[in-house]
ROFI-650306 format. One line per 10 residues: number of its first residue (from 1); their letters; for each residue x, y, z of N, C-alpha, C. Coordinates in steps of 0.1 Angstrom, whole numbers, plus 2048, in hexadecimal, padded with zeros to 3 digits. Each point is the difference from the previous one (the first is absolute). Layout:
<nodes>
NUM) a) X,Y,Z,X,Y,Z,X,Y,Z | ...
</nodes>
This chain:
<nodes>
1) mnrrlvitgv) 80A,7F4,800,7F6,80F,7FF,809,808,800 | 7FA,80D,7F7,80A,80B,802,7FE,809,808 | 804,7FF,80D,7FB,808,80C,801,80F,7FF | 7F4,807,801,802,80E,802,7FA,807,80D | 806,80B,804,7F8,805,80D,7FC,80E,7FF | 7F4,801,803,7FB,80D,7FF,7FD,806,810 | 803,811,7FD,804,806,80B,7F8,80D,7FF | 7F9,804,80D,7F8,80B,801,804,80A,80B | 7FE,809,7FC,803,80A,80D,80E,803,7FF | 806,804,7F8,80E,803,800,806,80B,7FA
11) tgeksgaafv) 7F7,80B,7FD,805,80B,7FA,801,80D,80C | 7FC,7FA,80B,802,80D,808,80E,800,809 | 7FF,808,809,80D,802,809,803,7F4,809 | 7F4,7FB,803,801,7FB,80D,804,7EE,7FE | 7F9,7F6,808,803,7F7,7FF,803,7F6,7F3 | 7F8,803,7F7,7FE,7FA,7F4,80E,804,7F8 | 804,811,802,80F,7FE,7FA,807,7FB,804 | 803,7FB,812,806,7FA,805,805,7F2,7FD | 7F4,7FA,7FD,7FF,7F4,7F9,807,7FD,7F3 | 7FF,80D,7F4,804,7FE,7F6,810,802,803
21) rqlhahrtdi) 805,808,807,80F,7FD,802,806,7F3,805 | 7F6,7FE,805,806,7ED,804,7FF,7F9,7F4 | 7F5,800,7F9,800,7FC,7EF,80E,800,7F9 | 802,811,803,80D,801,7F4,80B,7FC,809 | 803,802,80B,80A,7F9,808,800,7F2,7FD | 7F8,7F7,800,801,7F1,7FB,7F9,7FD,7F3 | 806,809,7F7,7FA,7FE,7F1,802,7F4,7FC | 809,7F8,801,806,7F6,7FE,7FA,7F3,802 | 7FF,801,810,7F6,7F3,805,7F0,802,7FC | 7FC,80F,7FD,7F3,7FF,7F9,7FE,7FC,7F2
31) raafpggira) 807,803,7F9,800,7FA,7F1,802,7F3,803 | 805,7F7,808,803,7F0,7FC,7F0,7FE,809 | 7F9,807,809,7F6,7FC,805,7F6,801,7F9 | 7FE,80D,7F8,7F5,804,7F7,805,7FF,7F2 | 803,7F8,7F6,806,802,7F4,7F8,806,7F7 | 7F1,801,804,7F5,805,7F9,802,80F,801 | 808,806,809,802,80E,802,7F6,806,80B | 7FE,80D,801,7FB,807,80B,7F3,808,7F9 | 7F2,803,803,7F8,80A,7FB,7FD,806,80E | 7FD,80F,7FC,7FC,806,809,7F3,808,800
41) lvrpssctdy) 7F8,7FC,807,7F4,809,7FD,7FD,80E,809 | 800,80A,7F9,7FE,80D,805,7F5,808,7FA | 7FE,80C,80C,7F4,806,7FB,806,80D,7F3 | 7F4,804,7FB,805,80B,7F5,808,80C,805 | 7FC,805,80D,806,80B,808,80E,7FB,805 | 807,7F5,7FE,80C,7FC,805,80C,805,7F8 | 809,802,807,80D,803,7F7,80A,7F5,800 | 804,7FC,7F5,808,7F2,800,80D,804,7FC | 806,809,801,80D,804,7FD,809,7F6,80B | 7FE,801,80B,80A,7F9,809,7FE,7F2,7FC
51) lkqmlpdvei) 7F3,7FA,800,7FF,7F3,7FC,807,7F8,7F5 | 800,80A,7F4,803,7F9,7F7,812,802,803 | 803,80D,806,810,801,800,805,7EF,809 | 7F8,7FF,809,807,7F4,80A,7FE,7F1,7FB | 7F5,804,7F5,7FB,7F3,7FA,7FD,7FE,7F3 | 80C,803,7F8,7FF,804,7EE,7F7,7FB,7FC | 7FD,7F0,800,7F9,7F7,7F8,7F0,7FD,804 | 801,808,80B,7EF,7FE,805,7F8,804,7F6 | 7F3,7FA,800,7F6,800,7F7,7F4,807,808 | 7FC,80E,7FC,7F7,806,808,7F2,7FF,7FA
61) fvgefvrsel) 7F7,7FF,806,7F4,802,7FF,7F3,80A,807 | 7FD,808,7FA,7F9,80C,806,7F2,800,7FF | 7FA,806,80C,7F4,7FC,800,7FA,802,810 | 7F4,7FD,804,7F8,801,80D,800,7EF,801 | 801,7FF,80E,803,7F4,805,7F1,7F7,800 | 7F6,80B,7FE,7F4,7F7,7FF,7FB,7FA,7F4 | 804,803,7F3,800,7FE,7F7,800,7F1,7FB | 7F7,7F5,7FE,801,7F6,801,809,7FB,7F5 | 7FE,807,7F4,809,7FE,7F0,80C,801,803 | 805,80E,807,810,802,800,804,7F8,80A
71) lnqalagadt) 7FB,7F9,80A,803,7F9,80B,802,7F0,7F8 | 7F9,7FD,7F9,801,7F3,7F6,80C,802,7FB | 803,80B,7F9,80C,802,7F5,80C,7FF,807 | 800,806,80B,80C,805,80A,804,7F1,807 | 7F7,7F9,804,800,7F2,804,804,7F5,7FB | 7FC,800,7F2,800,7F5,7F9,80E,7FA,7FF | 800,7F4,7FF,80F,7F9,801,807,7FF,80B | 7FB,809,80E,809,801,80A,801,7F7,809 | 80B,7FC,808,802,7F7,809,7FC,805,811 | 804,80F,800,802,805,80B,7FA,80C,7FF
81) vvhiagiqts) 7F8,808,80B,7FE,80B,7FE,805,805,812 | 805,80D,7FC,805,805,80E,7F8,811,801 | 7F5,7FE,807,7F8,80A,801,801,809,80B | 806,80D,7FF,804,808,807,7F4,810,802 | 7FA,7FF,7F7,7F9,80D,7FC,7F8,803,80C | 7FA,7F7,806,7F6,803,80C,7F7,7F3,7FF | 7F7,7FF,80E,7F9,7F8,803,7F4,803,7F9 | 7FD,80B,7FC,7F0,803,7F9,801,7FB,7F4 | 80C,7FD,7F9,7FD,7FC,7F1,805,7EE,800 | 800,7FC,80E,804,7F0,7FF,7F7,7F7,7FA
91) lpiveaaarc) 7F3,805,802,7F5,7F7,7FD,802,7FF,7F1 | 7FA,808,7F8,805,801,7EF,80C,7F9,7FE | 80D,802,805,80B,7F9,7FB,802,7F0,801 | 7F9,7FD,810,7FD,7F0,7FE,7F6,7FC,7F7 | 7F9,804,7FE,7F6,7FD,7F8,804,7FC,7F3 | 808,809,7FB,805,802,7F3,80C,7F6,802 | 807,7FD,80A,80A,7F5,801,7FA,7F4,7FF | 7F2,7FD,806,7FA,7F5,7FE,7FF,7F9,7F1 | 7F8,80D,7F9,7FB,7FE,7F2,80A,7FD,7F9 | 80D,807,805,80E,7FC,7F5,808,7F4,806
101) hvrrailvht) 7FC,7FB,80B,807,7F3,802,80C,804,809 | 801,808,807,80E,806,804,805,7F7,80C | 80A,7FA,802,802,7F7,80B,802,804,80F | 806,80D,7FE,805,805,80E,7FF,811,801 | 7FB,7FF,80A,7F9,810,803,808,808,80D | 805,80B,804,806,803,80A,7F6,80F,7FE | 7FC,802,80A,7F7,80C,804,805,80A,80D | 801,80D,7FC,804,807,80E,7F7,805,804 | 7F7,7FD,80C,7F6,808,804,804,807,80E | 7F9,800,80C,803,808,808,7FC,7FA,80E
111) tgiyskykqa) 807,806,80C,7FE,7FB,80D,7F2,805,803 | 7FA,80A,7F7,7F2,806,804,7F7,7F6,801 | 805,7F4,7FF,7F3,7F5,7FF,7FE,7FD,80D | 80B,804,80C,7FD,7FD,80E,7F8,80A,805 | 7FC,80C,7FC,7F8,80C,807,7F3,7F9,804 | 7FE,804,80B,7F2,802,807,7F6,804,7FA | 804,80B,7FD,7F5,809,7F9,7FC,7FE,7F2 | 7F3,800,7FF,7F8,7F7,7F7,804,807,7F1 | 801,80A,7FB,802,802,7F0,810,800,7FF | 808,802,80B,810,7FA,7FA,805,7F4,7FF
121) gegyreidad) 7F7,7F8,807,806,7F2,804,7F5,7F6,7F7 | 7F3,804,7FE,7F5,7F6,7FD,803,7FE,7F0 | 803,80D,7FA,802,7FD,7F3,80D,7F9,7FA | 80A,805,806,80D,7F9,7FE,7FE,7F1,803 | 7F8,7F9,80B,7FE,7F4,803,7F9,7F9,7F3 | 7F5,807,7FC,7F6,7FA,7F6,80B,7FD,7F4 | 807,80B,7FC,808,7FE,7F4,809,7F3,804 | 809,7FD,806,807,7F7,807,7F8,7F2,7FE | 7F4,800,806,7F8,7F4,7FD,801,7FC,7F5 | 7FB,809,7F9,7F9,800,7F1,80C,7FB,7F9
131) varicrdhni) 80D,805,7FF,80C,7FD,7F9,807,7F1,803 | 7FD,7FD,80B,803,7F2,806,7F8,7F3,7FA | 7F2,806,800,7F7,7F6,7F9,803,7FA,7F3 | 7FE,80E,7F8,806,7FE,7F0,80E,7F9,800 | 80A,802,807,80E,7FD,7FF,7FD,7ED,7FF | 7FA,801,80B,800,7F0,806,7F7,7F9,7F4 | 7F4,806,7FC,7F7,7F8,7F7,809,7FE,7F3 | 809,80D,7FB,808,7FE,7F5,80F,7F9,800 | 800,7FA,80E,80F,7FE,800,80C,807,7FE | 7FC,80C,804,80B,809,801,805,802,80F
141) sltilrptmi) 80E,7FC,7FE,80B,803,80B,7FE,80F,805 | 7F9,803,80A,800,80D,806,80C,801,80B | 804,80D,800,805,804,80D,7FD,810,802 | 7FC,806,80D,7F9,80C,802,80F,804,809 | 805,810,7FC,807,807,809,7FC,80C,805 | 7FF,801,80D,7F8,80A,805,808,80B,809 | 805,80A,7F8,807,80B,806,7FA,808,80B | 808,806,809,7F8,80A,80A,803,80A,7F9 | 800,80E,808,7FF,80C,7FA,80D,800,7FA | 804,807,7F2,80A,801,7F8,805,80F,800
151) ygtlsdrnvs) 80E,7FF,801,804,80B,802,80D,804,7F5 | 806,809,800,80D,802,7FC,803,805,7F3 | 7F7,80C,7FB,7FF,807,7F5,7F7,80A,805 | 800,80C,7FD,7F6,80D,802,7F4,801,7F7 | 7FE,7F3,7F8,7F3,7FF,7FC,7F7,7F2,808 | 808,7FF,80B,7F9,7F4,808,7F3,803,804 | 7FF,808,803,7F0,808,808,800,7FE,80E | 807,7FA,807,7FF,7FF,80D,80C,806,80B | 80A,7F7,7FF,80D,808,808,806,80F,7F7 | 7FE,7FF,7F5,803,80E,7FA,7F6,80B,806
161) qfirmvdrlp) 7F7,7FF,802,7F5,808,806,805,804,811 | 804,7F5,805,805,802,80B,80D,809,7FF | 808,7FD,7FA,80D,809,7FC,7FE,80F,802 | 7F4,801,7F7,7FB,80F,7FB,7FC,806,80A | 7FA,7F8,80A,7FA,808,80D,809,801,809 | 80A,7F6,802,809,802,80C,807,80B,7FE | 805,802,7F1,805,80B,7FC,7FC,80C,800 | 7F7,802,802,7F4,80D,7FD,7F6,806,80D | 7FE,7F5,806,7F8,801,80C,80A,805,80A | 7FD,80B,807,805,802,80F,7FE,7F6,80D
171) lmpvirgary) 7F1,7FA,7FC,7FC,7F5,809,7F5,7F7,7F6 | 807,7F3,804,7F8,7F5,7F8,7F7,7FB,803 | 7F4,801,7F8,7F1,7FB,807,7FF,7F2,801 | 7FC,7FA,80C,7FF,7F2,800,7F4,7FC,805 | 7FA,7F1,800,7F6,7FD,807,805,7F6,80A | 7F9,7FC,80E,804,7FA,808,80E,7FF,802 | 80B,80A,801,80C,803,801,80C,7F6,7F5 | 7F7,7FD,7F5,807,7F8,7F6,806,7F3,805 | 7FB,7F8,80A,806,7F6,807,7F9,7F4,7FB | 802,7FE,7F4,7FB,7F5,7F9,80A,7FB,7F5
181) wlqpvwfedl) 802,7EF,7FE,809,7FD,7FB,800,7FE,7F1 | 808,802,7F7,804,800,7F4,80A,7F8,7FD | 802,7F9,7F4,80A,7FC,7F9,803,803,7F3 | 802,80E,7FB,801,7FF,7F2,80F,7FB,7F9 | 7FC,7FF,7F5,80A,7F7,7F6,806,807,7F7 | 80D,800,7FF,806,806,7F4,7FE,7FC,7F4 | 7FF,807,7F6,7FC,7FB,7F1,80A,7F7,7FA | 80C,807,803,80A,7F4,7FB,7FE,7F4,803 | 7FD,7FF,80F,802,7EE,806,7F4,7FC,7F6 | 7F6,806,7FD,7F4,7FB,7FC,804,7F9,7F1
191) grayylaltr) 807,80B,7F8,807,7FC,7F3,803,7EE,802 | 80B,803,80B,808,7F4,7FE,7F7,7F1,804 | 7F4,803,80C,7F8,7F6,803,7F6,7FC,7F5 | 7FF,809,7F5,7F9,7FD,7F6,807,7F2,7F5 | 80D,807,801,80A,7F9,7F7,804,7F3,806 | 802,7FE,80C,7FF,7F4,805,7F7,7F7,800 | 7F0,807,805,7F5,7F8,800,801,7FA,7F1 | 803,806,7F6,7FE,7FC,7F4,80C,7F3,7FD | 80A,802,806,80A,7F7,7FE,802,7F4,808 | 7F6,7FF,809,7FF,7F3,80A,7F1,7F9,7FE
201) esatagknyd) 7FB,7FE,7F4,7F5,7F9,7FF,7FD,7F6,80B | 80C,7F8,800,7FC,7F1,808,7FE,806,80F | 802,80A,807,800,803,80D,7F4,80C,800 | 7FC,806,7F7,7F5,80A,803,7F3,7FD,7F6 | 7FF,7F7,7FB,7F5,7F8,7F8,7F4,802,80B | 7F5,802,7FD,7F3,7FD,807,802,808,80F | 809,80A,802,802,806,80E,7FB,80E,7FC | 7FD,806,80E,801,811,803,808,803,808 | 804,80E,7FD,80D,805,807,7FB,80E,808 | 802,803,80B,802,80F,803,80E,805,7FF
211) lsggapillr) 800,80B,7F8,80F,806,7FE,7FE,80D,809 | 808,805,80C,801,809,808,80E,801,802 | 803,80E,803,80A,802,803,807,7FC,80C | 80F,803,800,807,7F9,80C,7FC,7FE,80C | 7FA,80B,807,7FD,7FC,80C,7F5,80A,804 | 7F4,7FC,80A,7F4,80A,802,808,80D,804 | 7F8,80A,800,806,80D,805,7F1,809,805 | 7FF,809,80A,7F5,807,802,801,809,7F9 | 7F5,806,7F9,7FE,80E,7FA,809,80B,805 | 800,7FF,80D,802,80D,808,812,801,7FB
221) dmlseigtql) 803,7F1,802,80E,801,7FE,804,802,7EF | 7F8,7FA,7FA,803,803,7F2,803,80F,7FA | 7F5,808,809,801,810,7FC,80E,806,806 | 803,7FA,80D,80C,807,805,80C,7F8,7FA | 800,7FB,7F9,80B,7F7,7F8,802,809,7F2 | 7F3,803,7FD,801,80B,7F2,803,80A,806 | 7FF,809,80B,803,80C,807,80F,800,7FD | 805,7F6,807,810,7FA,807,80A,803,7F0 | 7F8,7FB,7F6,808,7FC,7F1,7FC,80F,7F9 | 7F6,805,803,800,811,7FC,807,809,803
231) gkkrvcfinc) 806,7FE,80F,80B,808,806,7F7,807,80B | 7F6,7FD,804,7F7,804,80A,803,7FC,80F | 803,80A,808,802,7FB,80F,7F9,7F8,804 | 7F2,800,7FE,7F2,7F9,806,7F6,804,7F8 | 7F7,7F7,801,7F4,804,7F7,7F5,7FE,80C | 7F9,809,801,7F6,804,80B,7F0,7FC,7FA | 7FC,7FB,807,7EF,7FB,7FD,7F7,806,807 | 7F5,801,7FD,7F4,803,801,7F5,7F8,800 | 7F9,7F9,80B,7F8,7F8,7FE,7F5,801,800 | 7F8,7F9,7F7,7F3,802,7FC,7F6,7F5,809
241) pfalaytgaf) 7F8,7FE,809,7F9,7F7,804,7F9,7F6,7EF | 7FF,7F7,804,7F9,7F5,7F9,7EF,806,7FA | 7FA,800,80A,7F2,807,7FF,7FC,80C,7F9 | 809,80A,803,802,80D,7FB,804,7FD,7F1 | 80B,7F8,7FD,803,801,7EF,7F4,7F9,7F9 | 7F8,7F4,806,7FA,7F7,7F9,7F0,809,801 | 7FF,80C,80A,7F5,809,7FD,800,809,7F7 | 80D,807,7FD,802,805,7F6,7FE,7F9,7F2 | 806,7F6,800,7FF,7F7,7F1,7EE,7FE,7FE | 7FB,7FC,80B,7EE,801,800,7FA,80C,7FB
251) llralslgri) 806,80A,806,7FA,80F,7FF,803,801,7EE | 80C,800,7FB,807,804,7F4,7F5,7F8,7F5 | 7FE,7F1,805,7F6,7FB,7F6,7F2,804,803 | 7FC,806,806,7F3,802,801,7FD,811,7F8 | 80D,807,803,801,80B,7FA,802,7FF,7EF | 805,7F7,7FC,803,7FF,7F2,7F4,7F6,7FB | 7F4,7FD,806,7F7,7F8,7FB,806,7F2,7FC | 80B,7FB,807,803,7F3,800,80B,7FE,7F6 | 804,80E,7F8,80C,7FE,7F5,80D,800,805 | 803,801,80D,80B,7FD,807,7FF,7F9,80E
261) dlrekvqrlc) 804,7F6,7FF,7FE,7F7,80B,80D,7FA,804 | 805,805,80B,810,7FD,805,7FB,7F9,80D | 7F5,7FB,804,801,7F8,80D,805,7F2,801 | 803,7F8,7F5,808,7F2,800,80F,805,800 | 805,80E,7F8,80C,804,801,802,802,80D | 7FC,808,809,805,803,80F,7FF,7F2,806 | 7F7,7F6,7FD,801,7F4,809,80A,7F9,7FC | 805,7FD,7F5,80A,7F7,7F9,80F,809,805 | 800,80E,7FF,80B,804,807,805,7FD,80D | 7F3,7F9,806,80A,7FD,812,7FE,7F2,801
271) edraypheaa) 7FE,7F7,7F5,800,7F2,7FE,80F,7FD,801 | 805,7F8,809,80B,7F7,7FE,802,7F9,7F4 | 80C,801,7F7,801,7FA,7F2,80D,7FD,802 | 805,7F9,809,811,7F6,7FF,7F9,7F2,800 | 809,7F8,7F6,7FD,7F2,7FC,80A,7FB,7FF | 804,7F1,803,80A,7FB,7FE,804,7FA,7F2 | 80D,801,800,805,7FC,7F1,806,7F2,803 | 800,7F8,807,80A,7F4,803,7FF,7F5,7F8 | 7F0,7FE,7F9,7FF,7F8,7F7,808,804,7F3 | 804,80B,7FD,806,804,7F1,80D,7FE,804
281) sadfgydpvs) 807,804,80A,80D,7FD,805,801,7F2,7FE | 7F9,7F9,807,803,7F0,7FD,801,7FD,7F2 | 7F7,802,7F8,7FE,7FA,7F6,807,804,7F4 | 804,80E,801,808,805,7F5,809,80A,801 | 804,801,80F,80C,808,806,7FB,811,800 | 7F5,802,7FD,7FE,80D,807,803,806,808 | 808,80C,7FE,807,808,80B,7FD,80E,801 | 7F8,806,803,7FF,80F,801,805,807,809 | 805,80C,7FE,806,809,806,7F8,805,808 | 806,80A,80C,7F8,809,808,7F8,80E,7FB
291) fqegvrgeih) 7F7,803,806,7FE,80A,7FB,808,80D,802 | 808,7FE,80A,80C,80D,7FF,808,7FD,7F8 | 803,7F7,7F8,80C,7FF,7F6,7F8,803,7F4 | 7F3,7FA,7FC,7F8,7FE,7F5,7FD,810,7FC | 7FD,80A,80B,7FE,80C,7FD,808,80B,7FB | 80E,7FB,802,80B,809,800,7FD,809,7EF | 7FE,7F5,7F8,800,804,7F3,7F4,808,7FC | 7F5,7FF,806,7F5,806,7FD,804,80F,804 | 804,804,80E,802,80C,804,80B,806,7FD | 809,7FA,7F8,809,803,7F7,7FB,808,7F6
301) aylqsrrkkn) 7F6,7F6,7FA,7FA,808,7F0,7F9,80D,804 | 7F8,7FB,80C,7F7,80F,806,80B,80B,800 | 80C,802,807,807,809,803,808,806,7F2 | 801,7F8,7F9,808,803,7F4,7F1,809,7F5 | 7F5,7F9,802,7F6,80A,7FA,7FA,80B,809 | 801,802,809,7FE,80B,807,80A,80D,7FE | 80E,7F8,7FE,809,80D,7FD,801,803,7F3 | 7FB,7F6,7F7,7FD,803,7F0,7F6,809,7FF | 7F0,7FF,80A,7FC,80B,7FD,801,80B,808 | 805,803,80A,807,80C,807,808,807,7F5
311) gtqi) 809,7F8,7FA,80A,80A,7F9,7FA,804,7F1 | 7F7,7F8,7FD,7F4,807,7F4,7FB,80C,805 | 7FC,800,80C,7F7,80D,803,809,80C,802 | 80A,7FB,804,80B,80D,803,803,804,7F2
</nodes>
């Protein structure tokens, strides 16, 4: 069989790009494992310059991930699909994989499946169950990878916002003293994890893995570490009781006639989100860095961006 690899979600700056760097670094092994080559399924708005630079022989399919015709073309003749583009599009990807007789699927989902709040967790659990059923019914070897909060670039939407807030605000607003556990994961560690899961099929087939950072850390300590690396003497916190924050979210929803609903975001902000990764370490050598180490590059990029912006303004 002329084995072919199909990948999604690899044109941004986060873990998909880190995975592409791993494919590039191990290109000889990848060519041997997938002599049929690599196809990348990308959205119309995606920039593919970096992808083409790192994987010059990649075959690119452009379109929306919900179009059955496009998915059938992209997955035709594929042996393995690594889907990084997001859990929301996993179901159409797996349905197409079943139609095209794909042998193996590696899906990057989320530890949000463990959330006790309905909207955040229930939808993810339904998708997980649906893709597992389809793969079971069509003999597709399935591996699900569940990263925690991903950080490492200024476009990560979470830690990058914390960096800006710590840098700009004299007082850092927090709920419940920011004393809840997180275990954010550096995007480069995820790129390595995706590659290792891909190349350790005998160990990872039919299994699910949580991919967290090196060790749990309190949000309060995360913010203090960011302050230290920004050169601040200390980060000063101003505490907002949970009841007050949730009431504010409730009132905002009422005033906006339901258009702005932040109630669950407030609830999830105070939810512990630290998950062990020992299974991934045992099965394919997953060894993530600590937050203190991983955030250095992101803070360095932020400081460079700030200096450039200030210099432009002058």
